[in-house]
N, C-alpha and C positions, 0 to 999 in steps of 0.2 A: 330303654337301656340305661342303666345306672353306671356311669363311668367312675371308677376309683383309680386314681393315679398313684402308683406305688414307687417307693424308693428301691431300685435295684441295688443290693448292698455294695457291690464292687464299684459301680458307677458313682454311687453316692459318696463313697470314700475318696474316689478320684477327684470329685468336684469340690472338695473342701479347699479353701475355707468358706466358700459361699454357702454350702449346704450345712454348715454349723447352725445357721439361723433360719433356714427355710427348707421345705421339701425340694427335691430336684425339680419338680414341675413348676415351682414358683420362680425359677430362673427366667429372666427376660432375655430373649434372643429374637431379633427383629423388632417389630413394633410391640408385640404382645409377649406375655409370659407363655411358657409352654402350656400351662393350665388354661389360660385365656384362649389359646389357639384351639384346644380341644372343645372347650365350651362353646366358642363361637361357631366352629365348623359343625359340631353335632347339634347345636341349638339345645343343649342339655346342660344342667348344672353338673359340676364335678366335685368330688371329695378326694381326700388324701389318705394314704396309708404310709405313714412316715415314722420317724423316731418317737419314742414315748414322750420325751420331754418337749417335743414340738406339737404333739397331737392336740393339745388344748387350744393352741392358737390357730391351727389349720384343721378345719372340721373333718372328722372321720365319717365313714358311712353311717347314715341314720339307721337305727334299729328297725328290723322288719322289712328292709328294702329287698326287692326281687329283681331278677334279670341283671345280676351284678357282673360287670365286665371289668376286670383289672387290667390296666394299661401301664406299661413301663413309662415312668414320668420323665425319662430322658429322651423320649421319642417325640419328634416334631410331626404333627399329623399332616396328612394329605387326604384329599377326597378318595383317592384309590385305596389308601390304607384303611380309612374309616369303613369303606364298603366291605373290605376283607374281614374286618373285625365284626361288623354286623352279621356277616354270614356264618360266623362260628356257631356251632351247636354247643349245647351245654357239655362241659368237660373237655372241649377242644381248646387248643392254644396255638398262637402264631409264634414262630421263632425266626431269628436272623443269625445264621452261623452259630447256633447254639444259645444265643441270647434270647430270653423270653421277651416278646413284644406285647402280647396280650393273652389273657385267659378268660374264657367265658365260665364263670363260676356258678351260673344259675342263681338259685336262691341262697347260696352259701355266702356268708360273710366271714372274713378272716381277721383275727385280732393282730396278726403280725405278718411281715413278709416271709418269715421262716415257715409259718403255717401255710401261707399261700403257696410257697414253692413245693410243698409236699404233694399238692394236687397233681402236677404233671408226672410225678413218680408213681402215682397210684392208679389213676384212671384216665380214660379219654385218649386222644391222639393229637400229635403235633403236626403242623403244616408250616412249611417254609414260606415266608412272606414274599410276595411278588412285587417287583418294581423297586424303585429307589426309595430308601428310607434314611432320613437324617437322624442320627443318634448322637447326642452330646455326651462325649465320653471323658473329656478333659477340660479344664478351665479355659485354656487358650482357644478351644474350639468355639467358645461363645462369640469371640470377635471374629474368628476365622470364617464361621458360617453366617455371620450377621447380615452381610449384604444380600445373600440369597433369601434369607428369612424375611428381610424387609420387603423384598419383591413379592413373596408369596403372601405375607400378611396384608400388603397393600391391596392385592386383588381380593382377598377375603373380606376386608373391611369396606372397600369402596365400590364393589361390583353392584351396579344398578342404582347407585346413589349419585347425587350431584354435589360437586364441591361448592363451597362459598366462593364468591368472586374475589379476586385480588384487585382492589380499586385504587390503591395508592399509585399515583402517576410517576413517582420517583423510584418505584421498584421495577427492576429488570427481570423478566421471566424468560427462560428458555425451556422449550418442550412443555408448555402449559398442560397438555393432555396427561402428563405424568405427575401432576401436582394436585394434591387434595388438601383442602383447608376446611377444618371443622368449624362449627358455629362458635362465634365469639373470639376467634383468633385475630391477632393484629400483626400486620407486616408493614414496616415503614422503611423506605429508602434502602432496600436490600437487593441483593442479587441471588436469584434462585435458578440453578442450572440442573434440570432433570433429564438432560440428554443421555446420561450414562446410567440412570436409575431413578426410581420414583422418589418424590419428596412428600412426606405426610406431616401436616401441621395439626396438632391435636386441639381439642376444645379449650378455648380461653388461653391458649399459648400465645407467646409474643416473640416476634423476630425484630430485634431493635435495629436502629439506624446503622448503616455501614456493614451489616453482617453479610458474609458471602457463604452460600450453602450449595454444595454439590451433592447430588443423589448418588447412591441410595442414602436416604436420611429420614429419620423420624423424630418428631418433637412431641413429647407427651403432654397430657392435660396440665394446664396452668404452668408449664415450663417456659423458660426464657433462653433465647440466644442473645447474649449481651452485646452491647455496642461494639462494632468492629470484629465480632467473632468470625473466625475462619474455620468453617466446617468442611473437611476435605473428602467426605464420602464414607460410606459403610459405617454410619454412626447411628446409634439408637440412644435417645435421651428419654428416660422414663418420666413419670409424672412429677410435678413439683420440684424441678431442678432449675438451677441457673448456671449456664455454661458460657464461657468466653475463652479468649485466646485462640490458639491453634490446636485443632483436634483432628485426628485421623483414625478411622477404623476402631472406634471405641464403643462400649456399651455402658451406660449409666442405668442401674436398676431403678432408681427413683429417689426423691427427697435428698439429693446430694448437690453440692455446689462446687463448681470450679469457675468462679466468677471473674477471675483476673487473667492477665497475660501469662504466657507460659505454654509449653508444648506438652501434649498428651497424645501418645500414639499406641495402637495395638494393645489396648488395655481394657480391663473389666473393672467397674467401680460399683460396689454394693450400695446399700441404702444408708442415709444419714452420715455421709462423708463430707468433709470440707477441706478444700485446698487453699493454703495460704498464697498470697500474691507471689507471682513469678515462680511458682513451683513448676519443675520440668521433670520429664522422664526420658530416659534413653530407650529406644526400641530396636537399636542395631548395635552390635558389638563392633569395636574398632577393627577387629580382624575379620569381620563379616562371617564369623563362625555361627553355627546353629546355637540357639539360645537354650540354656538349661534353667529350670525353675524348681523351687522346692515342692516336693510332693508330700502332703500330710499322710497319704496312704502308705507310701514306701519309706517315709522318714529319711529321705535323702533327695538330692537334686536329680532330676530326670531330664532327658533330652526332649525338647518339644518337636524337633525336626523342622523348626521354623527359623528363618533368618531374621524376621521381625517379630519381636515379642516384648511387650513393655511391662505394665504394672498390673498385678492382681491385688485389688484392695477390698478387703472384707467390710462388713457393716460397721458403722459407728467409728470410723477411723478419722482422725484429724491430723493435718500436717501444717507446720509453721511456714512462714514466708521463706522463699528462696530454697525450699527443700529440693534436693536433687536425688531422684530415684534412679538407680542403675538398671541396666537391661535385665529383664526377667526378675523383677523384685516381687515378692509375695508379702503382703502386710496382713497380719491376723486381726481378728475382730477386736474392736475396742482400743486399738493402739493409738497413742498420741505421739507423733514423731516430730522432732525439731532439732535444730543445731546445725553447725557447719559440716561440710564434707558429705560424702556418700554414705547413707546408712547401709547396713548389711543387706544382702539380697533376700534374706528371710528374717522378717521382724515378727516375733511371736505375738500371740494374742495378749492384750492388756499390757503392752509395753509402754513405757514412759521415758522419752529421751531420744538420743541419737547416737552419733559415732562415739564409741568408747565410754558411753555413760547412759546405759539403759537400766531402768529399774522397773518395778512392778507398779502399774496403775491400779491402785486399790479399788475394790468393787464399790465401796461407799462413794468415792470420788467419781467413779465412772457413772454411777446412778445420778449424782448431782448434775453432771454435764448433760446426760441424756434427758433428764427432766427439763432443763432449760432449752436444749436444742429442739426437742419435740414440742414443747410448750409454745415456742415462737411460731409454729405452724398450726396452733390450735389443737394439738393432739396430746394425749397423755401417754406417758411411759407406764404401761399398765403393770399390775401385779403379775400377770401371766408372763410378760416380757422380763420382768425382774427375775422370775424363777428360771427362765431360760438362760439368762446371762449369768446367774449365780451357778447354775449347773455347768456352763461352759467355762467359767472362771476356774472351777475346780478341775474339770476334765482336761484343760489345756495347761495346767500347772507344770507338767514335766518339760514342756518346751521352754519355760522360763528358767533357764539353768541358774540364774543369779538368785531369783526368788527373794528379792530385797524390797521391802515395802517403802513407799514414798508418800509423803503428805504435801502435795504441791500447794503453793499459796496463790498461784495465778490461774 
């Protein structure tokens, strides 16, 4: 079976700004991305059917592949769902309340989601999926569903395996049977409490002295929980991150740093982001009302239905020291936020500045910063990525109503 994870158009639009720079299935929720979940569970490689401008970075189906099964990239897999997909005959598909979950396309390969969606309208038959299915439909659901996804990923990754021992005599452990430590990880003088959910410490990750961690929690490969960090549960930290301060119910996709003191709660953080010291966010309104956030799909603020909802920060965002993000703030790709006071609740892509003084962060300057930031990790900001961000710079221009260039000197 050749699994192709496709971007369902409505869900992909709902999940902006994170899906500006990745297919839906590349979203991290739990320990793994959705694509990694499918690959690990099925023991098969996966490919993507995504936006044209992303397809060069995220490999499409190889020519000549057979037994092609297209799966909605917003769907988190389970063994039961995988069995139902495997049982589909050629031309059959699975649905959930009208939403297409999977299509067995046989030997047919489709160049676009539009072409794929014509198949159920022409041939075959549909079957309603059986059992519970988790579909990520909105950005805030990434942190909302995160604790449950950590639990399921923990079982998927650790079943039948033995954890590395925690040998540091100054580290306090509760419910050690719910803790798994990968090879090369270091834990010193910390508290790990897995009574309410599992704790997963990735390969070569490090938990520094004085850190307090409550499960469910996952720490990705080569990532760090800094000295004295307070991790309050339902937290996923992707690979190559450094996180400190007080954190609650957040997802870091990877390669991002919140290394200093400050609170971050009920938030989703993309890749290559950096938080200045003492940056804080609000996750609860003073009147305890349900939080509204900016929807790129609807081009207006929408009600999340949640009392707790913090910060949605897209890729390559930076914020200065003491930045204060209000409840339900959305920050677009490539923004650089600084200055006194609360920035607006929607900060468009490639913004430069803060309260009352936002200008356009020009693409040339953005490229210069990205080169330095990724170079520090031994990675290159590739020509493919430059093309992606050049496309996004143009396509997000309408949201920058000032459209005033700036040439920052710092």
